[in-house]
N, C-alpha and C positions, 0 to 999 in steps of 0.2 A: 531566558530559559538558561539552565544550567546544563553543562556537559552530563552530568550524572542523569538527567531526566531523558536521555536518549536510551533506546534499546533496539534490538533487532525487530523490525516489523516487516510482514509480508504484505505488499500491496498488489493485489491481483484482481482479476475478473473472472467470472464463471458464468456460463449459460445454464448451469445446474443450480440447485439449491445450494447455498453457500455452506450451509452446515454439513450436508452430504459430501461436498467436496473436500472439506476440512477432515472430516472423519475418514476419508478414504486415504488421506495422506499421514494422518496421525501414526497409524501402526507401523508404518516403512520410514517415514522420514523425520519424525519428531519424538524426543524422549519424554515428552509430557503433553497433556492436553493444552492446546493454545486457548487464549482468550480472544473472542471476536469483539473487538472494539466498536466498529461501525460496518453497516451494510449499507452501501449507497446504491441506490437505483437511479439510473440516468439513461437518456435515449441514445447515448453514443459511449458505452463503457470503454470501447477500444481507444477512442480519441482521448477521454480522460485518463485511462491508465498510462497511455504513451506520454502524455503531457506531465503527469505526475513523476513517472520514471525520469523523464528528460530533466526536470527541475532537480530532483534529488540527486541526480548523477552530477549535474553542474555544481551543486552545493557540496559535492564530495561525501555524499551520504552512502552511495553504493557499498554494500559489503562485498568486497571481493572474495572469491573463492568459495561463495556459498552455493548451495544446491539450488539450482534454478537461477532465474535472473530477476527475481521479485523481492529481494532482501535488502532493506536499507536500515541505517542506523538512524532512527527518527523517533517520533511518538505520535499519538493520535491527534493531539492538539496541532501539532506542525502539519500534519496531513490535511485536516479540516481547514487550517488557515490557506493551504494551497489550493484546496478545492474551491474556496470562496474567492480566491485571486483569479483562478482560472476561469470560473463561471462569470465573474465581473468582466473579465477581458473579452470573453466570447459574447456576452450580452452588449458590450460598448462597441464591437465591431459591426 
C-alpha cells in the first residue's frame, strides 16, 4: 500500500441508522457529502470500535486536531484487514 492511498476516514459506531447519523453531521461538520465505504454489524460495536481506534493510534494513523476522536489517516482496505485480524484473535481466544 502506498502512502498516497491513505485518506482521512472516520471510524465510528452508531445506535441509529448510519445514514441518518451521517446526514445529521454533514450540514455542520463536513464541506461535502461523505462516502460510506462499509457498514459493519457486530454484536459488540463498542469493543470493535475501541480495538480499531487503538490499533490505528499505535500505527500513528490518528489525525490530531480533528473534530472528534474518530478520524484516522487510513483506507477501507486497511480497516477491513484490521477487522479480520481482530475477529480472528477474538475467535482464537
